[in-house]
C-alpha positions in Angstrom: 0.0 0.1 0.0 2.8 2.4 0.9 4.4 1.7 -2.4 1.4 2.4 -4.4 0.8 5.5 -2.4 4.3 6.6 -3.1 4.0 5.9 -6.9 0.9 8.0 -6.9 2.5 10.8 -5.2 5.5 10.8 -7.6 3.1 10.6 -10.6 1.2 13.5 -9.4 4.4 15.6 -9.0 5.7 14.6 -12.5 2.3 15.6 -14.0 2.1 18.8 -12.1 5.7 19.7 -13.0 4.9 18.9 -16.7 1.8 21.0 -16.6 3.8 23.9 -14.9 6.4 23.7 -17.6 3.9 23.8 -20.3 2.5 27.0 -19.0 5.7 28.7 -18.7 5.9 31.8 -20.9 8.9 33.5 -22.2 12.2 32.4 -23.9 15.8 31.9 -23.2 18.7 32.9 -25.6 22.3 32.0 -25.7 24.7 34.1 -27.9 28.3 32.8 -28.7 29.8 35.4 -31.1 27.3 35.6 -34.0 25.7 32.4 -33.2 22.4 33.0 -31.4 20.4 30.0 -29.9 16.8 30.9 -28.7 14.4 28.4 -27.1 11.4 28.5 -25.0 11.8 28.7 -21.3 9.9 25.4 -20.8 12.2 23.7 -23.4 15.4 25.2 -21.8 14.4 23.8 -18.3 13.7 20.4 -19.7 17.1 20.5 -21.3 18.8 21.3 -18.0 16.9 18.7 -16.2 17.9 16.2 -19.0 21.5 17.2 -18.6 21.5 16.7 -14.9 19.8 13.2 -15.4 22.4 12.3 -17.8 25.3 13.4 -15.6 23.8 11.5 -12.8 23.5 8.5 -15.0 27.2 8.7 -16.0 28.3 9.1 -12.3 26.3 6.0 -11.5 27.7 3.9 -14.2 31.4 5.1 -13.3 30.7 4.3 -9.6 29.4 0.7 -10.3 32.4 0.1 -12.7 34.9 1.4 -9.9 33.0 -0.8 -7.2 33.2 -3.9 -9.4 37.0 -3.2 -9.7 37.2 -3.0 -5.9 35.1 -6.0 -5.5 37.4 -8.0 -7.8 40.5 -6.9 -6.0 39.0 -7.6 -2.5 38.0 -11.1 -3.7 41.4 -11.7 -5.2 43.1 -10.3 -1.8 41.0 -12.7 0.2 42.0 -15.6 -2.0 45.6 -14.7 -1.7 45.2 -14.4 2.1 43.5 -17.7 2.3 46.3 -19.4 0.5 48.9 -17.6 2.5 47.3 -18.8 5.7 47.2 -22.3 4.3 50.9 -22.0 3.5 51.8 -20.8 7.1 49.7 -23.7 8.4 51.8 -26.1 6.3 55.1 -24.5 7.5 54.0 -25.1 11.1 53.1 -28.7 10.4 56.4 -29.3 8.5 58.4 -27.8 11.4 56.7 -29.9 13.9 57.5 -33.0 11.9 61.1 -31.7 11.4 60.6 -31.9 7.5 63.0 -29.1 6.5 62.7 -29.3 2.8 58.8 -29.0 3.0 59.0 -26.3 5.6 61.3 -24.3 3.5 59.2 -24.5 0.4 56.0 -23.6 2.0 57.7 -20.6 3.8 58.8 -19.3 0.6 55.2 -19.8 -0.8 53.8 -17.9 2.3 56.3 -15.0 1.7 55.2 -14.7 -2.0 51.5 -14.7 -1.0 51.7 -12.6 2.1 54.9 -10.6 1.7 57.8 -10.2 4.2 55.7 -9.9 7.3 57.3 -10.7 10.8 55.5 -14.0 10.9 56.6 -15.1 7.4 60.2 -14.1 8.0 60.4 -15.8 11.3 59.0 -19.0 9.8 61.3 -18.8 6.8 64.2 -18.3 9.3 63.2 -21.5 11.3 62.6 -23.5 8.1 66.0 -22.7 6.9 67.6 -23.8 10.2 65.6 -27.2 10.2 66.6 -27.7 6.6 70.2 -27.2 7.4 70.4 -24.1 5.2 71.9 -21.7 7.8 72.6 -19.0 5.1 69.0 -18.5 4.3 68.0 -18.6 8.0 70.6 -15.9 8.5 69.1 -13.8 5.7 65.6 -14.1 7.0 66.8 -13.2 10.7 68.8 -10.3 9.4 65.9 -8.9 7.4 63.7 -9.4 10.6 66.1 -7.4 12.6 65.8 -4.4 10.4 62.1 -4.1 11.1 61.2 -1.8 14.2 58.2 -3.9 15.1 60.1 -7.2 15.2 64.0 -6.6 15.5 64.1 -8.4 18.7 63.0 -11.5 17.1 65.5 -11.2 14.3 68.4 -10.5 16.8 67.3 -13.2 19.0 67.7 -15.6 16.2 71.1 -14.3 15.0 72.3 -14.5 18.6 71.3 -18.2 18.7 73.3 -18.8 15.6 76.4 -17.0 17.0 76.1 -19.2 20.2 75.8 -22.4 18.2 78.9 -21.7 16.2 80.8 -20.4 19.5 81.4 -16.9 18.0 81.3 -15.4 21.5 82.3 -11.9 20.6 79.5 -11.8 17.9 77.1 -13.3 20.4 78.0 -10.7 23.0 77.4 -7.8 20.4 74.1 -9.2 19.4 73.0 -9.7 22.9 73.6 -6.0 23.6 71.6 -5.0 20.5 68.7 -7.3 21.6 68.7 -5.8 25.1 68.4 -2.3 23.4 65.6 -3.4 21.1 63.8 -5.1 24.2 64.9 -3.5 27.5 64.3 -5.2 30.6 64.2 -8.8 29.2 65.3 -11.2 32.0 66.4 -13.8 29.3 68.8 -11.2 27.6 70.2 -10.2 30.8 71.0 -13.9 31.8 72.4 -14.5 28.3 74.6 -11.6 28.4 75.9 -12.7 31.8 76.7 -16.1 30.6 78.5 -14.7 27.4 80.5 -12.3 29.6 81.7 -15.2 31.8 82.5 -17.3 28.5 84.6 -14.4 27.2 86.2 -13.7 30.6 84.7 -10.1 30.8 84.3 -10.4 34.5 83.5 -6.8 35.2 80.6 -7.0 32.6 79.5 -10.2 34.3 79.6 -8.6 37.8 77.5 -5.6 36.5 74.9 -7.8 35.0 74.8 -10.1 38.0 75.0 -7.8 41.0 72.8 -9.7 43.4 73.8 -13.3 42.3 75.3 -15.9 44.3 78.8 -15.9 42.6 79.3 -12.1 43.3 82.4 -12.5 45.4 84.0 -14.8 42.7 83.1 -12.4 39.9 84.6 -9.5 41.9 87.7 -11.3 42.7 88.3 -12.1 39.0 87.3 -8.5 37.9 89.9 -7.2 40.3 92.7 -9.4 38.9 91.6 -8.3 35.3 91.5 -4.6 36.3 94.3 -2.5 35.4 93.5 0.5 37.5 95.0 0.0 41.0 92.2 1.9 42.8 89.5 0.1 41.1 91.2 -3.3 41.6 91.6 -2.6 45.2 87.9 -1.8 45.7 86.9 -4.9 43.7 89.0 -7.0 45.6 88.0 -5.7 49.1 84.3 -6.0 48.0 85.0 -9.8 47.2 86.7 -10.4 50.5 84.0 -8.7 52.6 81.4 -10.6 50.8 83.1 -14.0 51.1 86.1 -14.2 53.5 86.3 -17.9 52.8 87.0 -17.5 49.1 90.6 -18.1 48.6 90.7 -16.1 45.3 89.2 -13.1 47.2 91.7 -13.3 50.0 94.7 -13.6 47.7 93.3 -10.8 45.5 92.9 -8.3 48.3 96.1 -9.4 50.0 98.0 -8.7 46.8 96.5 -5.2 46.5 97.4 -4.4 50.0 100.9 -5.7 49.6 101.2 -3.6 46.4 100.2 -0.4 48.3 102.9 -1.2 50.9 100.5 -2.4 53.7 102.2 -5.8 54.4 100.7 -6.0 58.0 97.2 -5.7 56.7 97.9 -8.2 54.0 99.2 -10.8 56.5 96.1 -10.2 58.6 93.9 -10.8 55.5 95.8 -14.1 54.8 95.7 -15.2 58.3 92.0 -14.7 58.5 91.5 -16.7 55.2 93.8 -19.4 56.4 91.6 -19.8 59.7 88.5 -20.3 57.4 89.8 -22.3 54.4 93.5 -23.2 54.6 94.9 -23.5 51.1 98.5 -23.9 49.9 98.5 -20.6 47.8 97.6 -18.6 50.9 100.7 -20.1 52.6 102.9 -19.3 49.6 101.8 -15.7 49.5 102.1 -15.3 53.3 105.7 -16.8 53.2 106.8 -15.1 50.1 108.5 -12.0 51.7 110.6 -14.4 54.0 114.0 -14.8 52.5 115.6 -17.5 54.8 114.2 -20.8 56.1 114.1 -19.6 59.7 112.1 -16.5 58.7 109.8 -18.8 56.7 109.2 -21.0 59.6 108.3 -18.0 61.8 105.9 -16.7 59.0 104.2 -20.0 58.9 103.8 -20.2 62.6 102.3 -16.6 62.5 99.9 -17.7 59.7 98.5 -20.6 61.5 98.4 -19.2 65.1 94.4 -18.9 65.0 93.9 -22.5 64.0 97.2 -24.3 65.4 95.3 -27.7 66.0 94.4 -28.2 62.4 95.6 -30.7 60.0 96.4 -28.3 57.2 98.4 -26.1 59.8 100.4 -29.1 61.0 101.0 -30.0 57.3 102.3 -26.7 56.5 104.4 -26.5 59.6 105.8 -30.0 58.9 106.9 -29.1 55.3 108.4 -25.8 56.5 110.1 -27.4 59.5 111.6 -30.0 57.1 113.1 -27.0 54.8 114.6 -25.7 58.1 116.2 -28.9 58.8 114.2 -29.6 61.9 113.6 -33.3 61.3 112.0 -34.2 64.6 109.6 -31.2 64.5 108.7 -32.0 60.9 107.8 -35.6 61.8 105.7 -34.5 64.8 103.8 -32.1 62.6 103.3 -34.6 59.8 102.0 -37.1 62.3 99.7 -34.6 63.9 98.3 -33.8 60.3 97.4 -37.5 60.0 95.8 -37.6 63.4 93.6 -34.6 62.5 92.3 -36.4 59.6 94.6 -35.8 56.6 95.1 -39.1 55.0 96.1 -37.8 51.6 99.0 -38.7 49.3 100.7 -35.4 50.2 101.0 -36.2 54.0 102.6 -39.6 53.3 105.0 -38.0 50.7 106.0 -35.5 53.4 106.6 -38.4 55.6 108.6 -40.1 52.9 110.8 -37.0 52.5 111.2 -36.7 56.3 112.4 -40.4 56.5 114.8 -39.8 53.6 116.2 -36.7 55.2 116.7 -38.5 58.5 119.3 -40.7 57.0 120.3 -43.9 55.1 120.0 -46.3 57.9 117.6 -49.4 57.8 115.1 -47.7 60.0 114.7 -44.7 58.0 114.7 -46.7 54.8 112.0 -48.9 56.1 110.0 -45.6 57.2 110.6 -44.3 53.8 109.2 -47.4 51.9 106.2 -47.5 54.3 105.3 -43.9 53.6 105.5 -44.5 49.9 103.4 -47.6 50.3 100.7 -45.7 52.0 100.9 -42.8 49.7 100.1 -45.3 46.8 96.7 -46.2 48.5 96.0 -42.9 50.1 93.1 -40.5 49.3 93.6 -38.2 46.5 95.1 -34.8 47.1 92.7 -31.8 47.1 92.3 -30.0 43.9 90.1 -27.3 42.2 86.9 -29.2 41.2 83.7 -28.0 39.8 80.8 -29.0 42.0 78.5 -28.7 39.0 80.0 -31.0 36.5 82.8 -32.7 38.7 85.7 -31.8 36.4 89.0 -31.1 38.0 90.9 -28.0 36.9 94.5 -26.9 37.5 93.6 -23.6 38.9 90.7 -21.6 40.4 88.3 -20.0 38.0 85.3 -17.8 38.7 83.3 -19.9 36.2 83.9 -23.6 35.3 85.8 -23.8 32.0 83.9 -26.9 31.2 80.1 -26.2 32.0 80.6 -22.4 32.6 78.6 -22.5 35.9 79.7 -19.5 38.0 81.0 -19.8 41.6 81.2 -23.7 41.4 84.9 -24.3 41.5 85.9 -25.4 44.9 89.0 -26.6 46.6 88.9 -30.2 47.9 88.8 -33.9 46.9 86.6 -34.4 43.9 83.9 -36.2 45.9 84.1 -33.9 49.0 84.0 -30.7 46.9 80.8 -31.7 45.2 79.3 -32.9 48.3 80.1 -29.7 50.2 78.6 -27.7 47.3 75.3 -29.7 47.3 75.0 -29.5 51.1 75.5 -25.9 51.3 
């Protein structure tokens, strides 16, 4: 009903308009140079209306044609997107199945269909790695690293490649770039710390791991690597204050004090360290200024005065007494070291040396042979052992050269060093 009423109204308006135009009087003239065009007013109005109608029809036709083009393009783009999404899915399936060739082929297809987006570049990089084509993986990661919206992804991939080929300097550089691209990432901080320890950049490791457990070990190593005496002194002092039982920290701090002309303070640090964790290197440093055997014996007695009834103290006094020619004192100290629990090869080798120094008679020869026999079956001498992997090292290191764990290299017999670390 509404449609019919609408048509009737439109018809009435058209008829009324036609009637109105028919009764218009007058004319309109258009002159262009000598040409004059004259027409009744009603005809001129109809002509204008016809022109407007024609322009509208042309506009509608053009709009329809443009809309058709946009529709075709939209349909084409949707088809490309659908095919691209299928290719991305196929890449993921191939990666899950470790089918490198298929993954690489589908990744290339996804890039053709969808372009070099962060997603397609990342998939192409992983596909190249799975396929064993590290060159294509590197190219994809590098292209990814140039994008502001996904630089971290590319840098992390390049970092992983550098670590895999053990290019530590390049890995360290990439880790710094990755942290700038994504500040505050805990993973990057841990990776940078690990890389710093691998490359021996102890000050960098210390700065990155200020509150970590191996702080004293890193500070001691940083002090030994520091060329500025003032900074080295502060680092060594910090290491010793944080862990007075750490031999490396005590040695480093005592060395700085000695270099500064503070020998008494250096000896105090060494004596304090000996009372906590006796170690041959502490004794070596403490006795170094003594030039003759008597002075060395006095220096050894001063070093062990806080813990005289200790196996390590008796062992040291026994060796120094033997050097001074005090055979009986050396024997008493060596036997005391055994009574206090030291049943290691070094104790029996000292007893063998004492017996050998005592003379060539039968009693001393028997004592010498007995000491060597016991040395052959004695407990192993203490050494620097990594409590994390169990590997023995010739010298202390702030991080294990084998497993790279920080603060795990301990002095002791292999089994006891690991047990002490696990218990602590």
